[in-house]
Structures are given as C-alpha cells and as structure tokens.
C-alpha positions in Angstrom: 147.6 121.7 106.1 146.4 118.6 104.2 143.3 118.4 106.5 142.1 121.7 105.3 142.4 120.8 101.7 140.2 117.6 102.2 137.6 119.4 104.2 135.7 121.0 101.2 135.5 117.6 99.5 134.2 116.0 102.7 131.6 118.7 103.1 130.5 118.3 99.6 130.2 114.6 99.9 128.1 115.1 103.2 125.8 117.4 101.4 125.1 114.9 98.5 124.2 112.2 101.1 121.7 114.3 103.0 119.9 116.1 100.2 116.3 115.1 99.5 115.9 112.5 96.7 113.1 110.5 95.2 113.3 106.8 94.7 112.0 105.1 91.6 108.6 103.4 91.8 108.8 99.7 92.2 106.9 96.7 93.6 108.9 94.2 95.7 107.2 91.1 94.2 109.5 88.8 92.5 108.1 87.4 89.2 109.4 83.8 90.0 107.3 83.7 93.2 104.0 85.0 91.5 101.7 83.0 89.3 102.1 84.4 85.8 98.4 84.6 85.3 97.7 86.4 88.5 99.1 90.0 88.8 99.8 91.4 92.2 101.7 94.2 93.9 101.1 97.9 94.4 103.5 100.3 92.7 105.0 102.6 95.3 107.0 106.0 95.1 109.1 106.9 98.1 110.2 110.5 98.9 112.8 111.3 101.6 112.8 114.9 102.7 115.3 115.5 105.5 114.1 113.3 108.3 110.7 112.6 106.9 109.7 109.8 104.6 106.4 109.6 102.6 105.4 106.7 100.3 102.5 106.6 98.0 101.4 103.2 96.9 98.8 102.6 94.1 97.3 99.1 93.6 96.0 98.7 90.1 95.2 95.0 90.6 92.0 93.2 91.9 93.8 91.6 94.9 94.3 93.6 98.2 97.9 94.3 98.8 99.1 95.0 102.5 102.0 97.5 102.2 104.3 98.5 105.2 106.8 101.3 105.3 110.3 100.5 106.8 112.6 103.3 107.7 116.4 102.9 108.5 117.9 105.8 110.1 121.5 107.1 109.3 122.7 107.6 112.9 123.4 104.8 115.3 121.5 106.3 118.1 118.3 106.9 116.0 115.6 104.4 116.1 114.7 102.5 112.9 111.0 101.9 112.4 108.6 99.5 110.7 105.1 101.0 110.1 101.8 99.2 110.5 100.5 97.2 107.6 97.9 99.2 105.4 95.5 97.7 103.0 95.7 98.9 99.4 92.5 97.7 97.9 91.9 97.5 94.1 92.4 100.8 92.3 93.3 102.5 95.6 96.3 104.8 96.5 97.4 104.9 100.2 99.9 107.2 101.9 102.5 106.0 104.3 104.7 108.1 106.5 107.6 107.7 108.8 110.6 109.7 110.2 113.9 109.7 111.9 115.1 112.2 114.5 118.1 113.0 112.3 118.9 111.7 108.8 117.2 108.8 106.9 119.6 106.1 105.7 117.1 104.2 103.6 113.5 103.5 103.2 111.5 100.7 101.5 108.0 99.3 101.2 107.2 95.6 101.8 104.2 93.9 100.2 102.0 91.0 101.4 98.7 89.5 100.2 95.8 90.4 102.5 93.9 87.4 103.8 
C-alpha cells in the first residue's frame, strides 16, 4: 500500500528532472587566471530540450575564443560527447549542438584562447 502512495511523488520528481530548462549565461574563465587588463571569454547560453542541447556563444572581445560543447548523458548506457572546438571571433556568435539518445544529464561549454 505504501508503494502506491509514494508513486505520485516519484513521478513528479522524475518530471521535474526531465523538463527542458535554460541555463544562465556564463563564461568559464576564472578572473584570477586572466590578466586584468586583457578581457577574454565568450558569453554562452545553453538550452536543453529533451535529448538535444544547443549553445549560443557570443564573443564581445577582440581575442578569438575556441568554444567546445560538452554533453553528459543521464543514462549509463548513453554515450557522453565532446564537440569539436569552434572559433568565436571578435563580435561573432556561434551555435553549438549536441545530443543524447535519451535524457541529458548536464551540458557545459569550455573556452580556450585560439593560437
């Protein structure tokens, strides 16, 4: 009997975990690592919609930023992926996409200075 009382709560928690959400924009550049006079790092917004991930990165700075999308899938049998680096030039916006077969566990964008 108690199992049936907990089932609606478990179903509601599962729905909250798989609904699409939008992450806040951020650049993964630590201020301590960067020269204070030299600004760097594209601003990225990540959207997860079911099994698909889309990231838009805009670089407002003069240095080219190589951005890479990383997708970690929720299921153990689903393959995680690391995308190819894409150059985000000065004042340029780039789109990065990735996906899982089932649900997305997490997604993030890494940054690197282009040579």
